[in-house]
N, C-alpha and C positions, 0 to 999 in steps of 0.2 A: 156631413149630410149629403153633399153633392156626389161624393164617391159612391154612395149606395145606389144612386140612380144612373151611374155610368154603365152603358151596355157592355157586357163582357163577351169575348169570343169564346165559344165552347172549345174544349180541348181537341175534339175530333174534327172541327171545321177547318177547311183550308182557306187561306186568304184569297180574296178575289184577284184574278190575274190583272196586271196592269198593262195597258196598251200605250206604248210611247207615241205621242202625237203632239206635234208642235203646229197649231193652227196658223200662227203668225209666220212661221218658217215656210209652211206649205203655200200660203198666199204670196209670200215674197218670191219663192221659186217660180210660181205661175206667172207673176207679174214680170219678173226678170227674164222669162223664157228659158229658165234652167230646167233640166229634167228633175223630177222629184227625187229626193234623197234616198228613198227606199228602192228605187230602180237603179240598176247599174247601167252605165253608159255602154253602148255597143261600139266595139272598135271599128 
């Protein structure tokens, strides 16, 4: 019965894009004074 109520993705729909984000890692980088991981360090 529960399977009949499960929302199904339509065949033409694209899945939602995922955005990689690590809130704990970003806070740790900021606290430790490190540059954010998404930015490359300048030589």
